[in-house]
C-alpha positions as a printed Julia matrix, in Angstrom:
216×3 Matrix{Float64}:
  17.02  -18.72  -12.32
  14.39  -19.19   -9.63
  11.22  -21.12  -10.48
   9.29  -19.14   -7.86
   6.66  -17.29   -9.91
   3.73  -15.91   -7.88
   0.58  -15.08   -9.8
   0.05  -11.36   -9.16
  -3.7   -11.62   -9.76
  -4.01  -14.03   -6.82
  -2.06  -11.91   -4.32
  -4.42  -10.51   -1.65
  -4.4    -6.71   -1.56
  -4.94   -4.73    1.64
  -5.46   -0.98    1.57
  -3.82    0.76    4.52
  -5.99    3.44    6.12
  -4.99    3.15    9.75
  -3.26    6.52   10.09
  -4.5     9.42   12.18
  -4.99   11.92    9.29
  -3.97   14.61   11.78
  -2.43   16.96    9.2
  -5.49   16.74    6.96
  -7.85   17.7     9.76
 -10.35   15.01    8.7
 -10.26   11.43    7.5
  -8.28   11.76    4.27
  -9.69    8.52    2.88
 -12.88   10.47    2.2
 -11.18   13.59    0.82
 -12.53   14.34   -2.65
 -10.24   14.4    -5.68
 -12.12   15.42   -8.82
 -15.36   14.54   -7.04
 -14.31   11.02   -6.0
 -12.96   10.17   -2.57
  -9.45    8.76   -2.31
 -10.53    5.4    -0.91
 -12.95    4.7    -3.76
 -10.48    5.94   -6.37
  -7.67    3.68   -5.17
  -9.88    0.63   -4.56
 -11.25    0.92   -8.09
  -7.79    1.29   -9.6
  -6.31   -1.81   -7.99
  -9.44   -3.96   -7.92
  -9.59   -4.21  -11.7
  -6.55   -6.52  -11.7
  -7.05   -8.72   -8.62
  -9.12  -11.9    -8.26
  -9.37  -11.81   -4.47
 -11.58   -9.17   -2.81
  -9.7    -6.14   -1.49
  -9.53   -5.76    2.29
  -9.3    -2.49    4.2
  -7.03   -2.04    7.2
  -8.72    0.69    9.22
 -10.23    1.38   12.64
 -13.02   -0.92   13.83
 -15.45    2.03   13.85
 -14.66    2.97   10.24
 -17.72    4.79    8.86
 -17.89    3.24    5.38
 -15.72    0.41    4.02
 -17.46    0.65    0.63
 -18.11   -3.06    0.48
 -14.57   -4.06    1.39
 -13.82   -6.42    4.25
 -12.6    -4.42    7.25
  -9.55   -5.73    9.15
  -8.61   -3.45   12.08
  -5.11   -3.51   13.58
  -4.65   -6.46   15.9
  -2.14   -4.49   17.98
  -3.79   -1.4    19.54
  -2.25    2.05   19.76
  -1.78    3.06   16.1
   1.8     1.83   16.02
   2.49    2.78   12.42
   2.23    1.19    8.99
   3.89   -2.06   10.03
   0.99   -2.74   12.37
  -1.22   -2.67    9.29
   1.16   -4.94    7.42
   1.09   -7.39   10.33
  -2.71   -7.38   10.36
  -2.72   -8.09    6.62
  -0.26  -10.96    7.02
  -2.16  -12.55    9.88
  -5.42  -12.21    7.99
  -3.92  -13.94    4.95
  -2.61  -16.81    7.05
  -6.16  -17.53    8.16
  -8.06  -16.75    4.97
  -5.59  -17.6     2.19
  -3.15  -20.23    3.5
  -2.05  -21.02   -0.04
  -0.52  -17.59   -0.8
   3.1   -16.63   -0.26
   2.66  -12.84   -0.19
   0.19  -10.06    0.44
   0.24   -6.6    -1.14
  -0.21   -3.35    0.77
  -1.22   -0.02   -0.74
  -1.92    3.2     1.2
  -5.08    5.14    0.49
  -3.41    8.54    0.11
  -1.41    8.1    -3.14
  -3.83    8.29   -6.07
  -1.28    8.24   -8.9
   0.4     4.9    -8.18
   0.9     2.63  -11.21
  -2.03    0.33  -11.95
   0.4    -2.53  -12.69
   2.12   -2.13   -9.31
   1.41   -5.64   -7.98
   2.44   -7.25  -11.27
   5.77   -5.44  -11.39
   6.58   -6.13   -7.76
   5.72   -9.81   -8.16
   7.98  -10.06  -11.19
  11.14   -9.37   -9.17
  10.54  -11.91   -6.39
  12.9   -14.89   -6.43
  11.63  -16.69   -3.35
   8.7   -16.97   -0.91
  10.51  -15.16    1.91
  11.56  -12.04    0.01
  10.01   -8.57    0.22
   9.41   -6.4    -2.85
   8.91   -2.65   -2.52
   8.37    0.27   -4.85
  10.81    3.13   -5.31
  10.84    6.36   -7.3
  13.15    9.31   -7.72
  15.7     7.67   -5.42
  13.27    7.13   -2.55
  11.83    3.88   -1.23
   8.08    3.51   -0.71
   7.79    0.31    1.35
   4.08    0.76    2.11
   3.68   -0.11   -1.57
   5.01   -3.6    -1.09
   4.66   -7.33   -1.32
   5.21   -8.94    2.07
   5.83  -12.65    2.7
   3.33  -14.31    5.0
   6.3   -16.22    6.43
   7.35  -12.95    8.12
   4.19  -12.68   10.24
   5.58  -14.22   13.43
   8.82  -12.26   13.18
   6.96   -8.98   12.64
   4.55   -9.69   15.5
   7.51  -10.08   17.86
   9.51   -7.19   16.39
   6.86   -4.43   16.61
   6.59   -4.36   20.42
  10.32   -4.95   20.88
  11.56   -2.06   18.71
  10.72    1.33   20.17
  11.2     3.31   16.94
   9.51    0.78   14.64
  11.2     2.17   11.54
  10.13    0.3     8.43
  13.68    0.35    7.05
  14.96   -1.38   10.19
  12.55   -4.25    9.7
  13.37   -4.45    5.99
  17.04   -4.88    6.91
  16.17   -8.31    8.3
  15.12   -9.59    4.86
  16.13   -9.83    1.27
  14.4    -6.85   -0.33
  13.8    -6.41   -4.05
  13.22   -2.83   -5.2
  11.36   -1.79   -8.32
  12.12    1.71   -9.57
   9.09    3.4   -11.12
   9.77    6.39  -13.38
   8.18    9.79  -12.96
   5.0    10.38  -14.94
   5.41   13.02  -17.64
   2.61   15.58  -17.61
   1.82   18.9   -19.26
   3.28   20.76  -16.27
   6.26   18.57  -15.43
   7.27   15.24  -13.94
   4.95   13.72  -11.33
   6.18   11.27   -8.71
   3.82    8.29   -9.09
   3.86    7.89   -5.31
   2.93   11.5    -4.53
   0.93   11.26   -1.32
  -1.73   13.47    0.18
  -1.32   14.44    3.82
  -2.65   18.01    3.97
  -5.31   20.18    2.28
  -2.46   21.8     0.32
  -1.4    18.39   -0.96
  -4.98   17.7    -2.03
  -5.08   20.97   -3.97
  -1.77   20.08   -5.62
  -3.15   16.64   -6.53
  -6.05   18.34   -8.3
  -3.52   20.31  -10.37
  -1.58   17.16  -11.24
  -4.77   15.31  -12.17
  -5.83   18.1   -14.52
  -2.36   18.03  -16.08
  -2.57   14.27  -16.59
  -5.9    14.66  -18.32
  -4.41   17.29  -20.65
  -1.45   15.01  -21.38
  -3.47   11.89  -22.23
């Protein structure tokens, strides 16, 4: 058995908000779900368990980081979620040289498990492994723990791989997957990683949230 046991409370968390929000028609981080915007809802949910302040990966001209430290992509051009992961890794190397991993969480999935970082950290066997979430047979690598040791490799890989598929980068590493079950609600099973990309998704999220409140 490995003696590598990272403390999940000390893992830096970076919220990923660097997407274009093109299908939403406006910045989805500020879309309201039950009167609270997605960014505030997710920051509050994860911040209750972490010792280090949450950082926000978003554009340099972001209108309101809500007190979080803003870390814009270091590679220009909105090159996808791995550009945000790279920014988070490079930031941790400078700010938290003692940590082995950083956690990334997107700002458009309000139902993710509050113990996400804990459960991902529990499956790591070494400082160079990646841990990602999965549900209903699908991987969700943007909900992941990423080793800071991968920063140089990722920095070189992003401009060299035209498609920049996350799964292609994951193939270079030992990846631990944690399967999260669906959430039972009054109207059916909810994928905990349901994400909001469109106004229709936001309306559906309102329905799921109301069902969760009836279930609890």
